[in-house]
N, C-alpha and C positions, 0 to 999 in steps of 0.2 A: 142516656137520654131520660130514662125513667127516674133516675135519681134527681136529675136536674128539674124535672117537672114537679117532683115532690117538694123540692126546696122552695119552689114558688107557690105550689098549691097550699102549703101550710101558712103562708104569710098572713092571712086574715086572723090567725090565732094570736098574732101580736096584739091586735085590737082587744081581744079578750083579756090578755095579760095586763094591758094598760088599764082597762076598765076595772079589773079586779083590784089592782093596786090603788086606783082612785077610790073605789068603794071602801077600801081599808084605811084610807087616809083620814085625817081629822076632819070634822064637819066644816072647817073653814075652807077646805079645798074646793075649787070650782073648775069644772071642765071648760067653762066658757072663759074664765078670766085668768086662771093660773096655768103656768107652763107645764109641759110634759116633764121637763127636767126636774121639777119640784118633787115628782114622785120618786126620784132616785136619790133625794137628799138623805144623808145619814143623820142630820140634826134637824131640829125644828127652826124654820126660817120663813120669811115671806115667800109666797108662791110665785110672785113676779115682781119686777122692779117697781111697779107703781103701787104696790100693796104694803101696808104696815101691819098686816095680820099674819102671824106665824102659822105655817102649815107643817104638820108632822106626818111622815109616811112610814109606818111600821113595816111595810112590805117593800122597802127600798132595795133589798137584796134581790128580790124577784124581778123588780123593774129593771135594775141594772143588768141582771142576767139576760132578760128579754132583749135589751138593746144589743147585747153582744151576740147572742145566739141567732136572732132573726136577721141581724146584719150580715153575719157570716153566711147564713143560708141564702140570702139574696145574692151575695157575691158568687157563691158556689153555683147557684142555679144559672146565673148569667153565663158563666164560663162553660158549664156543661151543656147548655142549650145553644151555644154559639152556632153549631152546624145547622140547626133548623130555623134560626132567625133570619137567615138569608146569606148570600155570598158577597153582597156589596159592602161599600164603605159604611153605610148607615148601621149595619149590624155590628161591625167592629167598634164604631163609635158608641153604640148603645151598650155593648158589653163593658167597654172601658168606663163609661159613666156609671153603670151599675156597680162595678167593682169599687170605684173610688167613693161613691156616695155611701155604699153599704159598709165599707171599712171605716169610714168616718162615723157613721151611725153606731157601729160596734164600739168604736173608741169612746163614744159618749158614756157608755156604761162603765168605763174604766176610770173616768175622771169626773165624779159627781160634782155638780155645780157649787155645792156648799163647801167642798173640800179643796178643789183646784179650779176656781172659777175661770182663770185665764186659759188654761188648757181645755177646759170644757167649751169655751167659746170657740177656740181654734178648731176643735173637733166638730162642733155642732153646726156652725154657720155654713160650711160647704154643702151640707146635706140639703139645705133649702134651695140651693141653686142646682146642684148636680142631680138630685133625684127627679125633679120635674123634667129636666132636660133628658134624663135617661128614659123617662116614659115617652116623651116626644120622639126621641130617636128610635126607640123600640117600635112605636106605632108606625113610624115612617118605614122602618126596615121591613116590618111585616106587611105593610101595604105594597111595597115594591116587590117583595118576594112571593106574595100570594100564599104564604104558609098557613094563614088563617083566613077566615071570612073577612070581607071588607068592613063589615060592621065592627068586628073586634079590633081590627087595625085602626079604623077611624076613631073608635072610642078612646084609643090611646092618645090620639092628638087632642081630643077634648079634655081628657083627664090631665094630660100634661099642661095644657093651657090654663086650666082652672087652678091646678096646684101651683103653677108658677106665679099666677096673679095673686093667689092667697099668700104665697111666700113673700112677695113684695109688700103686701098689706101687713103681714106679721112684722116685717122689719121696720115699717113705719110706726107700728103701735107698740113696740117693745117696752117703752117707758110709760105706756098709758095705763089707766086704771081698770079698763074693761076690755073684753074680747081678745085679749092676747092669746089665751089658750084656744079659743074658738078658731082664730085665724091660723094658728100653728097646726092645729089638727086638720083643717081644711087643706093646708099645704102638704101634709104628709099622708094622712089616712087613705085617701082615694087610691093611691098607688098600690096598696097592699091587696085589696080584693081584685083590682085589675090584673095583677100578676097571676092570681089564682085563675081568673078567667082565661088568660093567655095559656096557662099551663093545661087547662082543660081542653082548650081549642087545638093545641098543637098535636096531640096524639092522632086525632081524626085526620088532620091535614097530612101528617106523616104517612099514615096508612094509605091515603088516597094517592099520594105521590108514589108510594111503592107499587101500588097496583098499576098506575099509569106507566111506570118504568117497565113493568113486566109486559 
């Protein structure tokens, strides 16, 4: 259980890795307009489909490594924490969604968009559906099980709804000139600190349950 909590507790560090890669990219890179995938490109190319300006990402190795490492950690955390997420169907669905979305996110780091664009799309697109659904399912599982406070559980429902709506907006703006990167980040980023919040909340809940059983 401790290892599982750490797998989720470190998820906000992914944001640091991405921001560092963005800071090291060429001045043309925009967090608002350019995709996250552009930071993993091995060559200089437009940062999103609606741009004609090339972006260079010298720290692409670090970015692609972050995709893989943090994706695998999310999947491992979900599996290890399965017993404390609840005994119902919702917990099982949540774990399945986390594993599927996290493995897809990890695969993104193995197929950079400028090298294997087709496979990159195949790996990346499921993340925008599965990850928000994973947050929603986890929030509902926690709400039903009472493993964490109602506030934490309900916050998952809010985060899941927001990221799912942003994912839809991202899909509609993929070929647009602006806000592609902003919508993509709104669809993905909130889930990572939320997982850390859940990881922090679970130990106290587990200790309380143990005392109650005694």
